[in-house]
N, C-alpha and C positions, 0 to 999 in steps of 0.2 A: 434776647432780652428776656426777664422775668422780671413781672411788677408784683409787687408783694402791698398791702395795706397793713399799716399798724394801728391799734385802735382799740380803746378800752373800756370801761364801764365806771361809772363811777356813780355815786348819790348824792342828791340836794336835798336837804331839809333847810325848811321855810324859817324854824324857830329849833333855841335849843329844847323844847318842851318835845319833841319828835326823836331826842337822842337816848339811849339808855343813862341810868343815874351815874354809871361810870364815865362815859363821855362828859356826859355834863359837866363831872367834877373835876376833869380832863382839863377842860375848856376854860374852866373857872382858873385854874391853877396859869394857866397859859396867859388868861386876861392881866390877873395880879403881877405875874413877872413880866407883861409889858407895860404895865405901869409906872416898874423902875428902871426900864431901860435909859441907857446914857445916848441921847441922840440929840445932841447943840446944834448940829452943822444940818441934819437932813430933815429935822423934826419928825421923823418916822420911825416911830416905836415900834419893836416887835417882839413876843413873847413866845416864849415855846414849852411846852410841858411834856414829859419822857414817859410814858408808864414802862415799868418794867415788870417781868413776869412775875419778880417777889413781892409784888405790888408795892413799890417806893415808886415815888414820881419825884423827877429831876425837873429843875427849872432852868432856864436860861432867858437873856435878854441882850439885845444887839447894843454893843458895846463901841461907840464910833471914836476915833481918835483923827485930829488936827491934820495926823499924817498920812492922808488916804493912802493907800488902802491897807492902814493898818488896826483898822478897827475889826470886830467878828461878829457877826449874825447871832442872832438869838437860838437857831435849831441848831449852829454848831457849838456854840455855849453849852447849850443842853445835853447835845449828844456827847461829845468829847467829856463832859463834868460826869455823865451817867457811865460813861467807858470807866474812867479815872477812879471813879467812888465803888463801883460797882464791877468791876471788869470778869468779864465771861458770863453775864447777866444777859438773858434775851429781853432785848425792845421790842414791846409789843406794839405801842401807839406812839403818835406824835400829834399832839396838838398846836397848832401856830395861830395866833392872832396878833392884828396889826391896826395900828390906828395911827394918825396924823394929825400934827399941830394944824394944819394949813385948811384942811378940809375933812368931811367923813367919809371914811374908807368903809363904802356900803356893799363891798362885794371881798368874798374869798381871795386871800391871797398866797398865793405858793409858794415854796421857796425857790431862792435863786438856783443857778446851776451851780455853784459852789457848794453849797448848802445838799443840793440832790445828789452830788458826787458823792460827798460825806455820808451821808444817808444811805446809800446803796453801797460802800463800802461794809457797814455794820449788816446791811441786810444780807448781802453775800456771805460774811464771815459766820453768820448765827443760821444761816440756810434756813430761814424763816421769813416771811413778810411783814413788812413793819405797816402797820396801818397810820394812815393821815387824816387830820381833820383840820381845816383850813377856813380860816373866817376872817372879815375884816372887823369894824367895829360894831357893826349892825349888819342886819339883813340874813344870807342865807350860808348854810355851812357846806361846804363840801367834804364829803368821805372818799377817800381812796385806799383801796386795797392793800396797795404795795407802793413804796417807791417807784418800783421798777416800773408800773403804770406812767408815771410821768417823767420818767428817764430810760425809756428803750434805746436799745443799741448802747447799754452802759459800759463804758471802761472798767474792767476789773482785772484781777489776777491770773484770770486764764490767758491775757494778752501778753503777761511777762515772760 
């Protein structure tokens, strides 16, 4: 038997003021998108903003449905919209912001497993990392250099 340790490095920022202007703007767009989420069942609103290499920003928010699990997460809405609107364009960064109508979300929220897998597909296809900025309503912001950091051992086309 061989033991291996899988770990990664992330950056934690205490406020938006510690980020670059470009990153702050991307997060602001995720927050704006979050406010328009359709989340009448969970009352948990998520917004995502995707920055492309061409400088365009594509947003998404969660879209719930009474027929669970027919809804879609903010991250996939944004990433799929970017892929449809700007096919072949490289995704540089994704900012994700979450809030609840029931309590204050005071820690960064990471993408669910389905979203991690979907983002990973784009990262593998474009052969370059997708940077993530994760936040709640208030509090710290986490930066991950790549979706591969939070989805080690991802399933990809090499297995097919």
